[in-house]
N, C-alpha and C positions, 0 to 999 in steps of 0.2 A: 504494499500500499504505500503510495507516494504521498507526500505532503500536499501537493497541489490537488490530489483527489479529495482530501479532507477539506481543504480550504475552500474549494469551489464546489463542494457537495456532490461530487461525482461518486464518491463512495460513502456509504452511510455507516456511522458508528453505533447507531442506536440498536441494531439487531444483536450486537455483542452484549450490550447492557441488558437487553430483555432476557437473555439467558440467565444473567445474574439475578435480575428481579424475580424471575420464575423460581429459583431455588430459595431466595430469601422469603417470598410469599408462601412457598410450600412449607418452609420451616415454621413460619408463623401460624399457618393453619394447623400443622401438627401440634405445636405447643398449645394453641388455643383449645383444640379438641382434647389434649391430655389434661389441660387445666380444667376443662368441663367435667372430665371423668374423675379426676382425683382431687379437685380443688375444694369442694365442699363436703368431703367424705364420699366414700364410694356408695352411690345409690344406683338403683336400676335405671331410673329416668335419666340420671347424669351420665351414666355409662352409654345408654342408647343415644342420647343427644350428642355426646362427644363423638361416637363412632359415625353418626350421621353427618356431624359437622366436618369431620375429617374427610370423609368420602365426597360429600358435595363440594366442600371448599377446594379440595384438590382438583376436582373435575373443572370447577369454575375458573380457577387459577390457570389451569392448562388451556382452556378454551380462550380465555382473555389473551394470554401470551401468543397463542397460535394465530388469533385474529390480527394482533399487532404485527407478527411476522409476515402474514399474508400481504399486508399493505406494502411492506418493504420488498417482498419478492415481486409484487406486481410492479413496483417502481424499477427494479433491476431488469425485469423482462421488457419494460417499455424502453428503457435505455438501450438495451441490446437491439431492439427493433429499429430504434432511431439510428443507431450506429450502422446497421445494415443498409439503410436507404441512402 
């Protein structure tokens, strides 16, 4: 990656950061779910809510990050099309 690519926005840096954000958000979802399970004493409702929060949270974080990456992939594809013309 050349510095001119970065300075003139020919190469995007954000997709690299989205990967980091994904893992941070996934860790937060896991910690939140575990806090729900073990935070107020182990109860059946807390356990179920914590498992559901972990599953749904992990799914939603993945979908959100994939949607962000799709926008950048579309941008890269459009740049390749423009270069071929």
